[in-house]
C-alpha positions in Angstrom: 0.6 0.0 0.0 1.3 3.3 -0.9 1.1 5.6 2.0 1.4 9.1 -0.4 -3.0 10.1 0.3 -3.8 9.7 3.4 -6.8 12.3 3.2 -8.8 9.7 3.5 -7.2 7.3 5.9 -8.4 7.1 9.4 -6.2 8.7 11.9 -4.5 6.9 15.5 -2.7 8.9 17.5 1.0 8.1 18.7 3.0 9.1 22.0 6.6 8.6 23.0 8.4 9.8 25.9 12.0 10.7 25.6 14.5 12.8 27.1 13.6 16.9 27.3 16.8 18.6 25.9 16.6 16.0 22.2 13.2 16.7 21.9 14.0 20.4 22.1 17.2 20.1 20.4 15.4 18.1 17.8 12.2 20.8 17.8 14.5 24.0 17.1 16.3 21.8 14.3 12.9 21.2 12.3 11.6 24.8 12.7 14.6 26.0 10.5 13.9 23.5 8.5 10.5 24.3 8.1 8.6 21.6 9.8 7.6 20.3 12.9 8.0 17.6 14.7 4.9 16.2 13.7 5.4 16.4 10.4 8.8 14.9 11.1 7.2 12.1 12.0 4.4 11.1 9.5 7.1 11.4 7.2 9.2 9.4 8.8 5.9 6.4 9.5 5.6 7.0 5.7 9.1 6.4 4.4 9.8 3.5 6.5 5.8 1.9 5.1 6.7 3.1 1.3 10.2 1.8 1.3 9.8 -1.6 3.6 13.6 -0.5 5.3 15.0 2.1 8.2 15.7 5.2 5.9 19.2 5.6 8.0 22.2 2.3 9.2 20.4 0.5 12.7 22.8 1.4 15.6 23.9 -1.7 18.3 24.3 -0.2 21.6 28.1 0.1 20.8 26.9 3.1 18.6 24.5 4.8 20.9 
């Protein structure tokens, strides 16, 4: 299924908890790109659904 046309799809709400400093830092960076966190996450999830893979390399525990 291609998720490019989301106008007629039923919506669900996701909730995540992240470090406050991380959230603020990401929000600042996204605003510089003209995005908000919701738009970014929808884009990320759509990319994963359409391509069936992560758009980046998964880090190992040692790399994190």
